[in-house]
C-alpha positions in Angstrom: 142.3 18.9 125.4 140.8 15.4 125.7 139.5 13.8 128.9 142.4 11.3 128.7 145.1 14.0 128.4 143.5 16.2 131.1 143.4 13.2 133.4 147.0 12.4 132.8 148.1 15.9 133.8 145.8 16.0 136.9 147.1 12.6 138.0 150.7 13.6 137.5 150.3 16.8 139.6 149.9 14.6 142.7 151.8 11.4 141.7 155.0 12.8 140.1 158.1 10.8 140.9 161.0 12.8 142.2 163.9 11.8 140.0 167.3 13.4 139.8 167.0 14.0 136.0 163.7 15.8 136.4 163.3 19.6 136.7 166.2 20.3 134.3 166.2 21.5 130.7 169.9 20.5 130.1 169.7 18.3 127.0 172.9 16.5 128.0 171.6 15.5 131.4 168.3 14.4 129.9 170.2 12.4 127.2 172.3 10.5 129.7 169.2 9.6 131.8 167.2 8.5 128.8 170.0 6.3 127.5 170.5 4.7 130.9 166.7 4.1 131.2 166.5 2.4 127.7 167.3 -1.0 129.2 167.4 -0.2 133.0 164.7 0.2 135.6 164.5 3.6 137.3 165.4 2.1 140.7 168.6 0.6 139.4 169.5 3.4 137.1 169.3 6.3 139.6 172.6 5.6 141.4 174.4 4.9 138.1 173.1 8.1 136.7 174.3 10.2 139.6 177.7 8.5 139.5 178.0 8.9 135.7 177.1 12.6 135.5 179.1 13.3 138.6 182.2 12.2 136.7 181.1 13.4 133.2 178.9 16.5 133.8 178.9 17.7 130.2 179.4 16.5 126.7 183.0 17.8 126.5 184.1 16.0 129.6 182.6 12.8 128.3 184.2 13.3 124.9 187.7 13.7 126.5 187.4 10.5 128.6 189.0 7.3 127.6 186.9 4.3 126.4 188.0 2.2 129.3 187.1 4.8 131.9 183.6 5.3 130.4 183.1 1.5 130.4 184.2 1.4 134.1 181.5 3.9 135.0 179.0 2.0 133.0 179.9 -1.4 134.5 176.9 -3.2 135.9 174.3 -1.5 133.7 174.7 -4.0 130.8 173.9 -3.4 127.2 177.3 -1.8 126.8 176.7 -0.6 123.2 174.8 2.2 124.9 178.0 3.4 126.5 180.0 3.1 123.3 177.3 5.1 121.5 177.3 7.8 124.2 181.0 8.2 123.8 180.8 8.3 120.0 178.0 10.9 120.1 179.8 13.1 122.7 182.9 13.2 120.5 180.9 13.9 117.4 179.0 16.9 118.8 182.1 18.8 119.7 180.8 20.1 123.0 177.5 21.4 121.6 174.4 19.3 122.0 172.1 19.3 118.9 169.1 21.7 119.2 166.8 20.2 116.5 164.8 16.9 116.5 166.7 15.7 113.4 170.0 16.5 115.0 169.2 14.6 118.1 167.8 11.7 116.2 171.1 11.5 114.2 173.1 10.8 117.4 174.4 7.2 117.7 172.1 5.1 119.8 169.2 7.6 119.7 165.9 6.4 118.2 162.6 8.1 117.7 161.5 7.6 121.4 164.7 8.9 122.9 164.8 11.9 120.5 161.2 12.8 121.3 161.9 12.6 125.0 165.0 14.8 124.8 163.4 17.4 122.5 160.2 17.6 124.6 161.9 17.7 128.0 164.8 20.0 127.0 163.3 22.2 124.3 159.6 22.0 124.8 159.1 20.6 121.3 155.7 18.9 120.6 157.0 15.3 120.1 155.1 12.5 121.7 157.1 9.7 123.4 156.1 6.1 122.7 157.8 3.6 125.1 156.6 0.4 126.7 154.6 2.3 129.3 152.9 4.4 126.7 152.1 1.4 124.6 150.5 -0.3 127.6 148.4 2.7 128.7 147.1 3.5 125.3 146.4 -0.1 124.3 144.4 -0.6 127.5 142.5 2.6 127.6 141.5 2.5 123.9 141.1 -1.3 123.8 143.6 -1.7 120.9 144.7 -5.2 120.1 146.9 -4.4 117.1 150.3 -5.9 118.0 152.7 -3.3 119.1 155.7 -5.1 117.5 154.4 -4.8 113.9 154.7 -1.9 111.5 151.0 -1.2 111.5 151.0 -1.3 115.3 153.9 1.1 115.6 152.3 3.5 113.2 148.9 3.3 114.9 150.3 4.0 118.4 152.6 6.7 117.2 149.6 8.5 115.6 147.5 8.1 118.7 150.2 9.2 121.0 150.7 12.3 118.9 146.9 13.0 118.9 146.8 12.8 122.7 149.8 15.0 123.2 149.3 18.3 125.0 151.2 20.6 122.5 151.4 23.4 125.0 153.0 21.3 127.7 154.6 18.4 125.9 157.3 17.7 128.5 154.7 17.6 131.3 152.4 15.3 129.4 155.1 12.9 128.2 156.4 12.6 131.8 152.9 12.1 133.1 151.9 9.2 130.8 155.2 7.5 131.3 154.9 7.7 135.1 151.3 6.6 134.9 152.4 3.5 133.0 155.3 2.9 135.4 153.4 3.2 138.7 149.7 3.0 138.0 148.9 1.0 134.8 151.7 -1.5 135.5 152.2 -4.7 133.4 150.9 -7.1 136.1 148.2 -6.5 138.7 147.6 -2.8 137.9 145.6 -0.9 140.5 142.5 -0.5 138.4 140.3 0.1 141.5 142.0 3.4 142.1 142.7 4.4 138.5 141.3 7.8 137.5 140.5 6.4 134.0 138.6 3.3 135.3 135.2 4.6 134.2 136.3 5.0 130.6 139.0 2.3 130.2 138.0 -0.1 127.3 140.2 -2.9 128.5 138.8 -2.8 132.0 135.2 -2.7 130.7 135.9 -5.8 128.4 138.0 -7.7 130.9 141.1 -7.5 128.7 143.5 -5.6 131.0 145.9 -8.6 131.4 145.9 -9.3 127.6 146.8 -5.8 126.4 149.0 -4.7 124.8 149.5 -7.5 122.3 152.8 -8.7 121.0 153.0 -11.0 117.9 156.6 -12.1 118.2 158.3 -13.8 121.0 162.0 -13.2 121.6 164.1 -16.2 120.7 166.9 -17.0 123.1 170.1 -19.0 122.5 172.3 -20.8 125.1 176.0 -20.1 125.4 178.4 -22.0 127.5 181.3 -20.1 129.1 184.2 -21.5 131.0 186.3 -18.9 132.8 189.8 -19.2 134.3 190.8 -17.1 137.3 194.6 -17.4 137.4 196.6 -17.0 140.6 200.2 -16.5 139.5 201.6 -15.2 142.8 200.3 -11.7 143.0 199.3 -11.6 139.4 196.3 -12.7 137.3 195.4 -12.5 133.6 192.7 -10.7 131.6 191.9 -9.7 128.1 189.7 -7.2 126.3 186.8 -8.3 124.2 187.1 -6.7 120.8 184.9 -8.8 118.6 181.5 -7.5 117.5 179.7 -9.5 120.2 178.3 -9.1 123.7 180.4 -7.0 126.0 182.6 -5.5 123.3 185.2 -3.2 124.9 185.0 -4.9 128.3 187.7 -6.9 130.0 187.2 -10.5 131.2 189.1 -13.5 132.5 190.6 -16.1 130.1 187.7 -17.8 128.5 186.8 -21.0 126.6 183.4 -21.0 125.0 181.7 -24.2 123.9 178.6 -24.9 121.8 177.3 -27.4 124.4 177.9 -28.1 128.1 181.3 -29.6 129.1 181.9 -31.8 132.0 184.9 -31.0 134.2 186.8 -33.9 132.5 185.9 -32.6 129.1 186.9 -29.1 129.9 190.3 -30.1 131.4 191.0 -32.1 128.2 189.9 -29.3 125.9 192.6 -28.4 123.3 192.0 -24.6 123.8 192.7 -24.9 127.5 195.9 -26.9 126.9 197.1 -24.3 124.5 197.0 -21.6 127.2 199.7 -23.3 129.3 203.4 -23.4 128.7 204.6 -27.0 128.1 205.6 -28.9 131.2 204.8 -26.0 133.7 203.4 -27.0 137.1 199.8 -26.0 137.5 196.8 -26.7 139.7 193.2 -26.3 138.6 190.1 -26.2 140.9 186.4 -25.8 140.0 185.1 -22.8 142.0 181.5 -22.7 140.8 179.5 -24.4 138.1 176.3 -23.8 136.2 175.9 -20.1 137.0 173.1 -18.8 134.8 173.1 -15.2 133.5 170.3 -13.8 131.4 170.7 -11.3 128.6 168.0 -10.1 126.2 168.4 -12.8 123.6 170.9 -15.2 125.3 171.1 -17.4 128.3 174.7 -17.7 129.5 175.8 -20.8 131.5 179.1 -20.2 133.2 181.7 -22.2 135.1 184.7 -20.8 136.9 188.0 -22.6 137.4 190.8 -21.3 139.6 194.3 -21.9 138.2 197.4 -21.7 140.4 200.7 -21.1 138.6 204.2 -19.8 139.5 204.5 -16.0 139.6 207.0 -16.1 136.8 204.8 -18.3 134.6 205.2 -18.5 130.9 201.6 -19.5 130.5 198.8 -17.2 129.3 201.4 -15.2 127.3 198.8 -13.7 125.0 196.8 -12.2 127.9 197.3 -9.0 129.9 199.1 -9.7 133.1 198.0 -7.5 136.0 198.2 -7.5 139.8 195.3 -9.3 141.2 194.2 -6.4 143.4 194.0 -4.2 140.3 191.3 -6.3 138.7 188.6 -3.9 140.1 190.1 -1.1 138.0 189.0 -2.7 134.8 185.4 -2.7 133.5 184.2 -6.3 133.4 180.8 -7.8 132.6 178.5 -8.3 135.6 178.8 -12.1 135.1 182.5 -12.0 135.5 182.2 -9.8 138.6 179.8 -12.3 140.1 182.1 -15.2 139.3 185.1 -13.5 140.9 183.1 -12.7 144.0 182.4 -16.4 144.3 186.1 -17.2 145.0 186.6 -18.0 148.7 188.1 -15.2 150.8 191.5 -16.8 151.2 191.8 -17.0 147.4 190.2 -13.7 146.5 191.6 -10.8 144.5 194.2 -8.9 146.5 195.3 -11.5 149.0 199.0 -11.8 149.5 
C-alpha cells in the first residue's frame, strides 16, 4: 500500500462523514444516493434521499410508481433526466439489481464513475471511482497539469486512481478519497496547513494548489427568455406537461411563451402567441407580478417574467391546457423556477385562496 493510500485510510478513520447511505451494502440504496449526488451537493441531497427511499424503498416499488409521482418526489433536485433514467432502469431490472460491473454500467444514467461506486460499495469489487473530488486530490498531490476534460487526461487519472486503489478495501478507500476531496482538499481555500499530505503534496510545494486540476474547455451558456402566465379563473388555473426533448421534460408548468430575446411588457402583451391563448372578446386582466428572475442551469441562463391573468371561471381561454383547481397545483411536479415564480404571487392572490 502506498503512503498516499495509507494516509487516505488513516484520515478517513477519524474524519468520516455520517451519511444516511453509508454503512449499507444494498445496491439499490447506494444507486439512489449516487444518482442524487451526481449533480447535487450532499447537504442538499440528504433530505431528498431520505424522502425518496422512504417512498420507494426498493427497485420494484420504484418500478411500479407512475412517472408523475416519481417526478413529484424528485422536484427541486433539478436535472430531471436522472429521475427518468432511474424509473427506466428500475422497470428494466424486474426487481433484481444487477450484480456485475457491466450489468450496472448498462443501466440508464449510469456511467463509469457511478458503476464503480455502486460495485465497490455494494459488492466490494476493486473499481476505483473518479469524480470531481478525486480528480482534484490526485491532480494536486501528484502535480498533474494534464486537463481533466480531455481524453488523455481521463485515461491518465483513471489509471492513477486504479493504481492507488486499495484492492482489499475498495469501498473504504473510495469513500475516503471522495470525503477527503469534499471536506479537506476543497476547490477554494483548502486547509493545507492541517493536511496530512502536506509534506509530500506536489502542488503545495510548487505553489500550484489554486491552479489544479486543469480544465481546457469552458462551458458555454445560452440565454433563454421565458414569460409565464398564472391564470386565476375563479378557483381554477391552467398548466401543461413539457413533453419535448428539452429541459424539464415530463414536468408540469404554467402557460409559457418563450422568446429569443427580451420582451418589454408592451411587446409581450402584443405577442401573437399570447393573443392566441385567449378566446375572442373574453374579458381579461393581466398584471406583471415579477420581472427578470434569473435561474441558472448547467448550460443555460433562464430569464423569467410572471404575469397574472384574471378570467371568468367558465372561461373558454386556454382550452389546450389542463384545467385544475388552484389549490391542487402543489400536487404536480413543476420546475424549481416555476415554484419560485408562483411563490412570488402576493398572499391575497396565491394558490388556494377562495
